[in-house]
C-alpha positions in Angstrom: -48.6 49.4 11.3 -48.1 46.6 8.6 -48.4 42.9 9.6 -44.8 42.2 9.0 -43.7 45.0 11.2 -46.3 43.8 13.8 -44.7 40.3 13.7 -41.2 41.8 13.6 -42.1 43.6 17.0 -43.5 40.6 18.5 -40.3 38.5 17.9 -38.0 41.2 19.4 -40.2 41.3 22.4 -39.3 37.6 23.0 -42.5 35.9 21.3 -42.4 32.9 19.2 -43.5 35.1 16.3 -42.3 35.1 12.6 -43.7 34.8 9.0 -42.6 32.4 6.2 -42.3 33.3 2.5 -43.8 31.0 -0.1 -41.4 31.3 -2.9 -43.2 29.7 -5.8 -45.4 30.4 -8.8 -46.5 26.8 -8.9 -50.2 26.7 -9.1 -50.8 23.8 -6.5 -48.4 24.9 -4.2 -50.0 28.3 -4.2 -53.4 26.6 -3.8 -52.2 24.7 -0.8 -50.8 27.8 0.6 -54.0 29.7 0.1 -56.1 27.1 1.5 -53.8 26.9 4.7 -53.9 30.6 5.2 -58.0 30.6 4.7 -58.2 27.7 7.3 -56.1 29.3 9.9 -57.1 32.8 9.1 -53.6 34.1 9.0 -51.8 36.2 6.6 -49.8 34.6 3.7 -46.4 36.2 2.3 -45.9 35.1 -1.3 -42.6 35.8 -3.2 -41.7 35.9 -6.7 -38.2 35.7 -7.3 -36.7 37.8 -10.2 -35.8 34.7 -12.7 -39.6 33.5 -12.1 -41.4 37.0 -12.5 -39.8 39.9 -14.4 -40.5 42.7 -16.9 -39.9 40.0 -19.7 -42.0 37.3 -18.2 -39.5 35.4 -16.6 -39.5 31.4 -16.8 -43.4 31.5 -15.9 -44.3 33.9 -18.6 -45.6 36.3 -15.9 -44.8 40.1 -15.4 -45.3 41.5 -12.0 -48.6 42.5 -12.6 -49.7 39.1 -14.1 -48.5 37.4 -11.0 -50.3 39.5 -8.4 -53.4 39.3 -10.5 -53.0 35.4 -10.9 -52.5 34.7 -7.3 -55.3 37.2 -6.1 -57.9 35.9 -8.4 -57.0 32.2 -7.2 -57.3 33.7 -3.7 -60.8 35.0 -4.3 -62.0 31.6 -6.2 -60.8 29.7 -3.0 -62.7 32.1 -0.7 -59.4 33.7 0.9 -59.7 37.4 1.6 -57.3 39.5 -0.5 -56.3 41.5 2.6 -54.5 38.5 4.0 -52.1 38.4 1.2 -48.7 40.0 1.3 -46.5 40.1 -2.0 -42.6 40.2 -2.0 -40.0 40.2 -4.6 -37.2 38.0 -3.9 -33.7 38.5 -5.1 -34.6 41.7 -7.0 -31.5 42.9 -8.7 -29.2 42.2 -11.7 -29.1 38.6 -11.0 -31.0 37.4 -14.1 -28.6 39.6 -16.3 -25.4 39.0 -14.4 -23.5 38.0 -17.7 -24.0 41.2 -19.0 -21.8 44.5 -18.1 -22.5 45.7 -14.8 -24.2 49.2 -16.0 -26.4 47.2 -18.4 -27.4 44.7 -15.8 -28.4 47.4 -13.3 -30.4 49.4 -15.6 -32.3 46.2 -16.4 -32.5 45.8 -12.5 -34.0 49.3 -12.0 -36.5 48.5 -14.6 -37.4 45.2 -12.5 -37.8 46.9 -9.3 -40.1 49.5 -10.7 -42.3 47.0 -12.3 -42.6 45.3 -9.0 -43.3 48.3 -6.8 -45.9 49.3 -9.7 -47.5 46.0 -9.6 -48.3 46.2 -5.9 -45.3 44.3 -4.5 -44.3 45.9 -0.9 -41.6 43.3 0.7 -38.6 44.2 -1.7 -35.4 42.1 -1.5 -32.6 44.4 -2.7 -30.1 41.6 -3.8 -27.1 43.1 -5.6 -24.6 40.7 -4.0 -24.1 38.9 -7.4 -21.3 40.0 -9.7 -21.8 41.4 -13.0 -19.6 41.2 -16.3 -16.7 43.4 -15.6 -16.9 43.2 -11.9 -13.5 42.8 -9.8 -14.1 39.8 -7.5 -15.0 39.5 -4.8 -17.6 42.5 -4.7 -16.9 45.0 -1.9 -19.6 45.5 0.5 -19.5 49.3 -0.2 -20.2 48.5 -4.0 -23.1 46.0 -3.1 -24.7 48.7 -0.6 -24.3 51.4 -3.4 -26.1 49.5 -5.9 -28.9 48.3 -3.4 -29.3 52.1 -2.4 -29.7 52.9 -6.4 -32.2 50.4 -6.6 -34.1 51.5 -3.4 -34.3 55.0 -4.7 -36.1 53.7 -7.9 -38.5 51.8 -5.6 -39.2 54.8 -3.7 -39.8 56.8 -6.8 -42.1 54.5 -8.0 -44.4 53.6 -4.9 -47.9 54.9 -4.7 -48.5 57.4 -1.8 -50.3 54.9 0.4 -48.1 52.2 -0.4 -46.0 51.0 2.6 -42.7 49.5 1.4 -40.3 47.5 3.3 -36.8 46.5 2.5 -34.5 43.4 2.9 -30.7 43.9 2.2 -27.6 41.9 2.6 -24.3 41.1 1.3 -24.0 37.4 2.0 -26.8 36.1 0.1 -27.1 32.4 -0.9 -27.6 31.5 -4.4 -31.5 31.2 -5.4 -32.6 27.7 -5.3 -29.7 26.2 -3.1 -26.2 24.9 -4.3 -25.1 22.0 -6.3 -22.6 21.1 -3.8 -22.3 21.5 0.1 -19.4 23.2 1.5 -17.3 20.9 3.9 -18.2 23.5 6.7 -20.9 25.9 6.4 -19.8 29.2 8.4 -22.4 31.6 9.9 -21.8 35.3 9.0 -19.5 36.8 11.6 -20.9 39.7 13.7 -18.3 41.9 12.5 -19.5 41.4 8.9 -23.2 42.0 9.5 -22.2 45.2 11.4 -20.1 46.3 8.5 -23.1 45.3 6.0 -25.4 47.5 8.0 -23.2 50.4 8.1 -22.4 50.3 4.5 -26.0 50.1 3.5 -27.0 53.1 5.9 -24.1 55.2 4.4 -24.9 54.4 0.8 -28.7 55.2 1.6 -27.5 58.6 2.6 -25.4 59.2 0.0 -28.1 58.4 -2.4 -30.3 60.9 -0.8 -32.4 58.3 1.1 -33.6 59.9 4.5 -33.6 58.2 7.6 -37.2 57.6 6.9 -36.4 55.2 4.1 -33.8 53.7 6.1 -36.4 52.8 8.7 -38.0 50.6 6.3 -35.2 48.1 6.3 -36.8 45.4 8.3 -34.1 42.5 7.9 -30.7 41.5 6.9 -29.9 38.4 5.1 -27.2 36.4 6.8 -25.8 32.8 6.7 -27.1 30.9 9.8 -25.5 27.7 8.9 -28.4 26.2 6.8 -28.3 24.9 3.4 -29.1 21.9 1.0 -27.4 20.5 -2.1 -28.7 17.4 -4.4 -28.5 15.1 -1.5 -27.5 16.7 1.7 -29.0 19.1 4.2 -27.1 21.1 6.6 -29.3 21.2 9.9 -29.5 24.4 12.1 -27.4 24.5 15.1 -28.5 27.0 17.4 -25.6 27.3 19.2 -23.6 28.5 16.3 -25.8 31.4 16.0 -25.8 33.1 19.5 -23.4 35.9 18.7 -25.9 36.9 15.7 -29.0 36.5 18.1 -27.4 38.7 20.6 -25.9 41.4 18.0 -29.5 41.6 16.3 -31.2 42.6 19.8 -29.4 45.7 19.7 -31.5 46.8 16.5 -35.1 47.2 17.9 -37.0 47.0 14.5 -34.5 44.8 12.6 -34.4 40.8 12.2 -32.7 38.5 10.0 -34.1 36.7 6.9 -33.1 33.2 6.5 -32.6 32.0 3.0 -32.4 28.3 2.1 -34.4 26.8 4.9 -36.0 24.0 3.0 -35.6 20.7 4.4 -35.0 21.5 7.9 -36.6 19.6 11.0 -39.7 21.3 12.6 -37.4 21.9 15.7 -35.0 23.9 13.5 -37.4 26.3 12.4 -38.7 26.9 15.9 -35.2 27.7 17.1 -34.3 30.0 14.1 -37.4 32.1 14.9 -36.5 32.2 18.5 -33.0 33.4 17.4 -34.5 36.4 15.3 -34.5 34.8 12.0 -38.1 35.9 11.8 -38.4 35.7 8.0 -37.7 32.2 6.6 -37.9 31.6 3.0 -39.1 28.1 1.5 -39.5 27.1 -2.2 -37.9 24.1 -3.4 -39.1 21.8 -0.6 -42.5 22.7 -1.8 -42.2 21.7 -5.3 -40.2 18.7 -4.0 -43.3 17.7 -2.0 -45.4 18.3 -5.2 -43.1 16.2 -7.3 -43.2 13.6 -4.7 -47.1 13.5 -4.7 -47.2 13.5 -8.4 -44.8 10.6 -9.0 -46.6 8.5 -6.4 -49.7 9.1 -8.1 -48.3 8.4 -11.6 -47.4 4.8 -10.2 -51.1 4.4 -8.8 -52.2 5.5 -12.4 -50.3 2.8 -13.7 -52.1 0.2 -11.4 -55.6 1.5 -11.9 -55.7 2.7 -15.8 -55.6 1.2 -18.7 -52.0 2.2 -20.7 -53.5 4.2 -23.5 -55.6 6.1 -20.6 -52.2 7.2 -18.6 -50.5 10.3 -18.4 -47.2 8.8 -18.4 -46.2 11.7 -16.2 -42.8 10.6 -15.0 -41.8 9.4 -18.5 -42.7 12.7 -20.0 -41.0 14.6 -17.4 -37.8 12.8 -17.9 -37.8 13.0 -21.5 -38.5 16.9 -21.3 -35.8 17.3 -19.0 -33.3 15.6 -21.1 -34.2 17.1 -24.3 -34.3 20.6 -22.8 -31.4 20.6 -20.3 -30.7 24.4 -19.5 -32.5 24.5 -16.1 -30.4 21.6 -14.5 -27.1 21.8 -16.5 -24.5 23.2 -14.0 -26.5 21.6 -11.1 -26.3 18.0 -11.9 -23.3 15.9 -12.6 -23.5 14.4 -16.0 -22.3 11.0 -14.8 -24.0 8.1 -13.1 -25.5 10.4 -10.5 -27.7 12.0 -12.8 -29.8 8.7 -13.2 -31.2 9.7 -9.7 -30.5 13.7 -9.5 -32.7 14.5 -12.5 -35.7 13.5 -10.8 -35.2 13.3 -7.1 -32.6 15.8 -6.1 -33.2 18.2 -3.2 -32.4 21.2 -5.6 -35.8 20.1 -7.4 -34.7 21.5 -10.9 -38.0 19.4 -11.9 -39.9 22.6 -10.8 -38.7 24.5 -13.9 -40.6 22.0 -16.3 -44.2 21.8 -14.5 -45.5 24.6 -16.6 -44.7 22.7 -20.0 -46.3 19.6 -18.2 -49.3 20.7 -17.1 -51.6 18.9 -19.6 -50.1 16.0 -18.1 -50.4 16.8 -14.7 -54.0 17.7 -15.3 -54.7 14.3 -17.0 -53.2 12.5 -14.1 -55.4 14.3 -11.8 -58.5 13.6 -13.8 -57.7 9.9 -14.0 -57.5 9.7 -10.3 -60.4 11.9 -9.7 -62.4 9.2 -8.2 -61.7 7.5 -4.7 -58.3 5.6 -4.8 -58.3 2.4 -3.1 -56.6 2.7 0.4 -54.1 0.0 -0.1 -52.6 1.9 -2.8 -52.5 5.1 -1.0 -51.0 3.5 2.2 -48.2 2.0 -0.4 -47.3 5.2 -2.0 -48.4 8.1 0.4 -48.4 6.7 3.9 -49.0 9.8 5.7 -52.1 10.8 3.6 -53.1 7.2 3.9 -53.3 8.0 7.8 -55.3 11.3 7.2 -57.8 9.8 5.0 -58.2 6.6 7.4 -59.1 9.4 10.2 -61.5 11.1 8.0 -59.5 14.2 7.6 -59.0 13.8 3.9 -60.7 12.7 0.8 -59.0 10.0 -1.1 -58.8 11.8 -4.2 -55.5 12.9 -6.4 -55.9 16.6 -5.8 -56.7 16.4 -2.2 -53.6 14.0 -1.8 -51.2 16.3 -3.7 -52.5 19.3 -1.6 -52.2 17.6 1.8 -48.6 16.5 0.7 -47.5 20.2 0.2 -49.2 21.6 3.5 -47.4 19.0 5.5 -44.2 21.2 4.7 -46.3 24.5 5.1 -47.5 23.2 8.7 -43.9 23.0 9.9 -43.3 26.7 9.0 -46.6 27.8 10.2 -45.9 26.1 13.6 -42.6 27.7 14.0 -44.0 31.4 13.0 -47.3 31.4 15.0 -48.7 33.8 12.8 -51.4 36.3 14.0 -55.1 35.6 13.2 -56.6 38.3 10.8 -59.7 36.4 10.0 -61.7 34.1 11.9 -60.4 30.5 11.1 -62.3 28.1 8.9 -64.5 25.8 10.9 -65.2 22.2 10.2 
């Protein structure tokens, strides 16, 4: 039995059991997640999205095999057992090519799915909920399901004999990376809609010649539990609003919910989500948001400790790059007075798309602050890390401070999910 299925079975049995997916390709974020999994001896689910990693390289420049090789090599270098790694593909479908005609976009999506499966990804989110060129809106559930089944058939055709695939489906899938403006009232997905989604997909799988053994590989359905964030607001989880969803999914012994856009929730919210069978929690922007907070804080410290000609000027370079190349934030941020703060500080964290181009500046900053940073400066800019340093839990160097800042986010998810121990946790 797979690790994910074991966790799902425990969750459906009433245990505080779940798994979180780290949806990021940022090296420092991945390093923090790998070190946490090593310290806890727990599995780590890392997911790449279709716009990050695809057959053309995505915005990271990595194809699916490149991504797995990159993460696996990093894990080995950090002393993490590769057997603790699980790889998932997020929003795998025509989302990257939605401006093209539907058939052309779907053919590209088929190639995408094939590349992910051949590379070794095992958890596949079949996301065909986005409209393509020429589609009539709103997309019918039956059409979404038929396209998902088409992609599932491609995955099954390309899997290795020993490769245990599992699938996530859904027709009400939040947009990747959050929204630019929060809905006045965020409605949870009605039970009737969830039931219709499942029935449509089951019928579509059968129509595509996918037998019951393939349908049994569907482990989760994406629904809206009432969590979301935009540039400046967070819609917190309200457990009482999802009681009907929770009761419904209990009737499906091997099926749970997957919750997207869970970033920035309170720790108690993650615990409640898992209890209500949202056993798979996705996190991405909050991790790079924490990274950005730490790096910007260190940039201020650098200005105090280093001569001007030695400084990385990371913040200034970041803002200049974003203004010169706006394609990753246009459409998310308003071109008005709010842009002054949205550009660098929005919850949507479009900064994350620019880190690959800023890597040299990041390394310069970390190198400039590789020696012990004076405690008062850590207290001023990174108060939680100051406490950890003072307690002897953390070295007062830039890289350690950044990793600790990211791990604070990961810890809330880990505490809610209570992941099983696969290796003896790191001592000392």
